[in-house]
C-alpha positions in Angstrom: 0.0 0.0 0.0 1.4 3.4 -1.0 1.9 5.9 1.8 0.0 9.2 1.3 2.2 12.1 0.3 0.0 14.8 1.9 -2.4 15.3 4.8 -5.2 17.6 3.9 -7.0 19.0 6.9 -10.7 20.1 6.7 -11.8 22.2 9.7 -15.5 21.7 10.3 -17.9 23.3 12.8 -21.6 22.5 12.1 -21.0 21.7 8.4 -23.6 19.0 8.0 -25.3 20.6 5.1 -22.3 21.1 2.8 -19.4 19.0 3.8 -20.5 15.7 2.2 -19.8 16.8 -1.4 -16.5 18.4 -0.5 -15.3 15.2 1.2 -16.4 12.9 -1.6 -14.7 15.1 -4.3 -11.4 15.3 -2.4 -11.3 11.6 -1.4 -12.1 10.5 -5.0 -9.7 12.9 -6.7 -6.6 12.2 -4.5 -7.2 8.5 -3.6 -4.4 7.0 -1.7 -2.1 10.0 -2.5 -3.7 11.9 0.4 -5.1 11.5 3.8 -8.2 13.6 4.2 -8.6 14.6 7.9 -11.8 16.2 9.0 -11.5 18.0 12.3 -15.0 18.4 13.7 -14.9 20.8 16.6 -17.9 22.0 18.7 -20.4 20.3 16.4 -23.9 19.9 17.7 -25.4 18.9 14.3 -24.9 15.8 12.2 -21.4 16.7 10.8 -19.7 13.8 12.6 -22.4 11.4 11.5 -22.0 12.4 7.9 -18.2 12.0 7.9 -18.5 8.8 9.8 -20.8 7.3 7.2 -18.3 8.3 4.4 -15.5 6.6 6.2 -17.0 3.3 5.2 -16.6 4.2 1.6 -13.2 6.0 1.6 -10.2 4.4 3.3 -8.3 7.7 3.0 -10.7 9.6 5.2 -10.1 10.2 8.9 -12.1 12.0 11.6 -10.9 13.9 14.7 -13.8 14.7 17.0 -13.3 17.5 19.4 -16.2 18.4 21.8 -15.1 22.0 22.4 -14.9 24.9 20.0 -11.3 25.6 19.2 -11.7 27.6 16.0 -10.1 27.2 12.6 -6.6 27.6 14.1 -7.1 24.9 16.7 -8.7 22.5 14.2 -5.8 22.9 11.7 -3.3 22.5 14.5 -5.0 19.3 15.6 -4.9 18.0 12.1 -1.3 18.9 11.5 -0.1 17.4 14.8 -0.2 13.8 13.7 0.9 11.6 10.8 4.2 11.4 8.9 3.2 12.8 5.4 5.9 15.1 4.0 3.3 17.6 2.9 0.5 19.3 4.9 -2.4 21.4 3.7 -5.9 22.6 4.6 -9.0 23.6 2.8 -12.5 24.9 3.6 -15.4 22.5 4.3 -17.6 24.4 1.9 -15.8 23.3 -1.2 -14.8 26.8 -2.3 -11.6 25.3 -3.7 -12.1 22.2 -5.8 -9.6 19.3 -5.5 -8.1 20.0 -8.9 -7.2 23.5 -7.9 -5.8 22.3 -4.6 -3.7 19.7 -6.5 -2.3 22.5 -8.7 -0.9 24.1 -5.5 0.9 20.9 -4.7 2.4 20.9 -8.2 3.5 24.6 -7.8 5.1 23.7 -4.4 7.4 21.2 -6.2 8.1 23.2 -9.3 9.2 26.2 -7.3 10.9 24.2 -4.5 9.1 26.4 -2.0 8.3 25.7 1.6 4.6 26.6 1.0 2.1 27.7 -1.6 -1.1 29.6 -0.8 -4.0 30.2 -3.1 -4.9 33.8 -4.0 -8.2 35.2 -5.1 -6.7 38.6 -5.8 -3.8 37.8 -8.1 -3.9 38.2 -11.9 -5.1 34.9 -13.3 -7.4 34.1 -10.4 -11.0 33.1 -11.2 -13.9 34.1 -9.0 -16.7 31.9 -10.2 -19.2 33.8 -8.0 -18.0 37.3 -7.0 -18.2 38.2 -3.3 -20.6 40.9 -2.2 -19.2 44.4 -2.2 -19.1 44.7 1.5 -17.0 41.5 1.9 -14.6 42.6 -0.8 -14.1 45.9 1.0 -13.5 44.2 4.3 -11.1 41.8 2.7 -9.0 44.6 1.1 -9.0 46.6 4.4 -7.8 43.6 6.4 -5.1 42.8 3.8 -3.9 46.4 4.1 -3.7 46.1 7.9 -1.7 42.9 7.6 0.7 44.4 5.2 1.2 47.4 7.4 1.7 45.4 10.7 3.7 42.5 9.4 5.2 43.4 6.1 3.7 40.4 4.5 3.4 41.1 0.8 0.7 38.6 0.0 -2.4 39.8 -1.8 -4.6 37.3 -0.1 -3.7 35.7 3.3 -7.3 34.5 3.9 -7.8 32.1 1.0 -8.8 28.8 2.5 -6.4 26.7 0.4 -2.8 26.3 1.5 0.0 23.7 1.2 3.2 23.4 3.1 6.1 21.1 3.7 6.0 19.4 7.1 9.6 20.4 7.7 8.6 24.1 7.5 5.5 23.6 9.8 7.7 21.8 12.4 9.8 24.9 12.7 6.8 27.1 13.8 4.3 24.7 15.1 4.8 25.5 18.8 4.3 29.2 18.2 0.9 29.0 16.5 -1.7 30.3 19.0 -4.5 32.1 17.1 -7.8 30.2 17.0 -10.0 32.3 14.7 -9.7 33.2 11.0 -6.6 35.3 11.7 -4.8 31.9 12.2 -3.7 32.2 8.5 -1.8 35.4 9.3 -0.2 33.8 12.4 1.0 30.9 10.3 2.4 33.0 7.5 4.0 35.4 9.9 5.8 32.7 11.8 7.0 31.0 8.6 8.3 34.3 7.4 10.2 34.8 10.7 11.6 31.3 10.4 13.1 32.2 6.9 10.7 29.9 5.0 9.7 30.6 1.4 6.0 30.8 0.8 4.7 31.8 -2.6 1.3 32.9 -3.8 -0.6 31.3 -6.7 -3.8 32.4 -8.4 -6.7 30.1 -7.9 -10.2 29.4 -9.1 -12.6 30.1 -6.3 -16.3 29.4 -5.9 -17.6 31.7 -3.2 -20.2 30.2 -0.9 -21.2 33.4 0.9 -24.9 32.6 0.5 -24.5 29.9 3.1 -21.6 31.4 5.1 -21.8 31.1 8.8 -19.4 34.0 9.3 -20.8 37.2 10.9 -18.8 39.7 9.0 -18.7 42.6 11.5 -18.0 40.4 14.6 -15.4 38.2 12.7 -13.6 41.3 11.3 -13.3 42.8 14.8 -12.1 39.6 16.3 -9.5 39.1 13.6 -8.3 42.7 13.9 -7.8 42.4 17.6 -6.0 39.0 17.1 -3.5 40.4 14.6 -2.7 43.4 16.8 -2.0 41.0 19.7 0.1 38.8 17.4 2.1 41.8 16.3 2.8 43.0 19.9 3.4 39.5 21.3 7.2 39.5 20.7 7.7 43.2 21.6 8.2 45.0 24.9 4.5 45.8 24.9 3.8 42.2 25.9 5.5 42.8 29.2 3.0 45.5 30.2 0.5 44.2 32.8 -2.9 43.5 31.3 -1.5 42.7 27.8 -3.1 39.3 28.2 -6.5 41.0 28.1 -5.9 41.9 24.5 -7.5 39.4 22.2 -7.3 36.6 24.8 -10.4 34.9 23.4 -8.6 34.6 20.1 -6.1 32.1 21.5 -6.4 28.4 20.9 -7.9 27.3 24.2 -6.4 23.8 24.4 -4.3 22.4 27.2 -3.3 18.9 28.3 -2.3 20.0 31.7 -2.1 23.1 33.8 0.7 25.2 35.3 -0.4 26.4 38.7 1.4 29.0 40.8 1.1 29.0 44.6 1.9 32.2 46.5 2.4 32.4 50.2 2.6 28.8 51.2 5.6 26.6 52.1 5.8 22.9 51.5 5.2 21.1 54.7 4.8 24.4 56.5 3.9 24.5 60.2 0.4 26.0 59.7 -2.6 23.8 59.1 -3.5 25.8 56.0 0.0 25.3 54.6 -0.3 21.5 55.1 -3.7 21.6 53.3 -2.2 23.5 50.3 0.7 21.0 50.3 -1.8 18.2 49.9 -3.6 20.1 47.1 -0.3 20.5 45.3 0.5 16.8 45.7 -2.9 15.9 44.2 -2.3 18.2 41.2 1.1 16.9 40.6 -0.2 13.3 40.7 -2.7 14.3 38.0 0.1 15.6 35.7 -0.1 19.3 36.4 2.9 21.5 37.0 3.0 23.2 40.4 5.4 25.9 41.5 5.6 27.5 45.0 6.7 31.0 45.9 7.2 32.0 49.5 8.1 35.6 50.3 8.1 37.0 53.8 9.2 40.6 53.6 7.4 43.5 52.0 10.3 44.2 49.6 10.5 40.5 48.6 6.8 40.4 47.9 7.0 43.6 45.9 9.7 42.0 43.7 7.6 38.8 43.3 4.6 40.9 42.2 6.7 42.8 39.7 8.2 39.5 38.4 4.7 38.1 37.9 3.4 41.3 36.2 6.2 41.3 33.7 7.0 37.6 33.2 4.9 35.2 35.1 1.5 36.0 33.7 2.1 34.1 30.4 3.6 31.1 32.1 0.8 30.0 34.4 -2.8 29.0 33.9 -4.1 29.7 37.4 -2.8 31.2 40.7 -3.5 30.1 44.3 -2.8 32.5 47.1 -2.7 31.5 50.7 -4.1 34.1 53.1 -1.4 35.7 55.2 -1.0 39.0 57.1 0.3 40.7 53.9 -1.6 40.0 50.6 0.2 39.8 47.3 -2.6 41.7 45.5 -2.2 39.4 42.5 -5.8 39.6 41.4 -5.1 43.1 40.2 -2.2 41.8 38.0 -3.8 38.8 36.3 -6.9 37.8 34.4 -6.1 34.1 34.9 -8.3 32.1 37.3 -7.4 32.8 40.9 -8.2 31.1 44.2 -7.7 32.2 47.9 -7.0 29.5 50.5 -8.0 30.6 54.0 -8.1 29.1 57.5 -11.4 28.8 59.3 -11.1 30.8 61.5 -8.7 33.1 59.7 -5.2 33.4 61.2 -4.3 36.4 59.1 -5.7 38.9 61.6 -8.8 41.2 61.4 -7.0 43.9 59.5 -5.7 41.5 56.9 -9.1 39.8 56.6 -10.6 43.2 55.9 -8.1 43.9 53.1 -8.8 40.5 51.5 -12.6 41.2 51.7 -12.1 44.5 50.1 -9.7 43.7 47.2 -10.4 39.9 46.8 -14.2 40.1 46.8 -14.7 38.1 43.6 -11.9 35.6 44.2 -13.2 32.1 45.1 -12.4 31.1 48.7 -11.1 27.7 49.6 -11.5 26.8 53.3 -8.3 25.0 54.5 -9.1 22.1 56.8 -8.8 18.4 57.1 -6.4 17.1 54.4 -8.9 14.3 53.7 -11.0 16.7 51.7 -8.0 17.9 49.6 -8.5 15.4 46.8 -12.0 16.6 46.1 -11.1 20.2 46.5 -8.1 19.8 44.1 -10.3 18.3 41.5 -13.0 21.0 42.0 -10.4 23.8 41.3 -9.2 22.0 38.2 -12.7 21.6 36.9 -13.4 25.3 37.7 -10.3 26.4 35.7 -11.4 24.2 32.8 -14.8 25.8 32.7 -13.5 29.4 32.8 -13.7 31.6 29.8 -10.1 31.2 28.8 -10.3 27.4 28.6 -13.7 26.6 27.2 -12.3 23.8 25.0 -9.9 22.3 27.5 -10.2 18.5 27.6 -8.3 15.6 29.1 -9.0 13.1 26.4 -11.3 13.2 23.3 -13.8 10.5 22.3 -13.9 9.6 18.6 -11.8 7.8 16.1 -8.6 9.3 17.4 -7.5 11.1 20.5 -5.4 14.2 20.7 -3.2 16.0 23.2 -1.6 19.5 23.2 1.0 21.0 25.4 0.5 24.4 27.1 1.1 27.0 24.4 2.6 29.4 27.0 5.6 27.1 27.4 6.5 27.6 23.7 7.6 24.0 23.4 6.1 21.5 20.9 4.9 18.2 22.2 4.0 15.9 19.3 1.9 12.9 20.0 0.9 10.3 17.5 -2.8 9.8 17.2 
């Protein structure tokens, strides 16, 4: 049996009505040359059922089922993260790019010995079989101008949903891809450019499907604009400014396989009952595969330095923070948008004055009553579940049900963890 030369990823979110014809055309055109991978994420219609039925007919069709919504970027990243095919590509579920045009991109990749080829609807030679509405054309040109201005990318069309790359090039930038929405294409092209990869643009025949489009133009345009601004500032000094993580945080791929938790104000095996309780929480988290770091600071100056360090560096490294009540608060809720928890003794041993400060400045921070360590296991799991359900991690999962399972490392660590599916 011939090994496929390319893995073609098809992101799909509630595409029951129009994905069947796309999958049939691609599977039949490429045959065993390609592995067609549908990544169904956040679907509550019959998308997975339709693809599952087609799997009985096409041996080159695979399905990754993800319960949470992780956006186009997350879906493409999921599809790319497995397999050994030397080429990787993605296309839209609506069939705007037919398989013959997509195959032509593969030919161009080889002819020009490039690291990637992207389809373009705006180059000379491109064919728009059904022109876009005027408002969409205007939005497209404005966004392209913003991308050129911010990133210096000279492509006429970064958003065309047909792209092909060499796996070796994707491997260089995989761990840095973090945008989940339709600005993912800019993220990918920008990272490839920074890595010195050669990506060329090729005119393409395009059949616009705006009549059935699920994209809300105004909301999508705003989200993409915020995402590219964040992306442009991410590797500058601006990212060190407190509250930078507020900017476009919902545009990040919300996938984690484990958490990094930071504990302030507790000491392992400390003398206080509350410290022993937190120590038990940490042991439970570590046993579940989460990374836990402790910071203990006694003096005011040390705490000030710790707070400054967290504001400038630590915010992007941790998924949640746990503070243990003490006579002198760290005031970290003011420095972070990440999930936060306050562990207190019952009764408090921080003193009446400190309790008043906590009540005033930590009013919305969930309280955890330290007590008998026998309850720590349930409390540790409750905190993890709460972090998972927070707005920043809506699509976090431990293991996926479906044909395959998938796992991601924490993007904040900037390290790639490849896991075969």
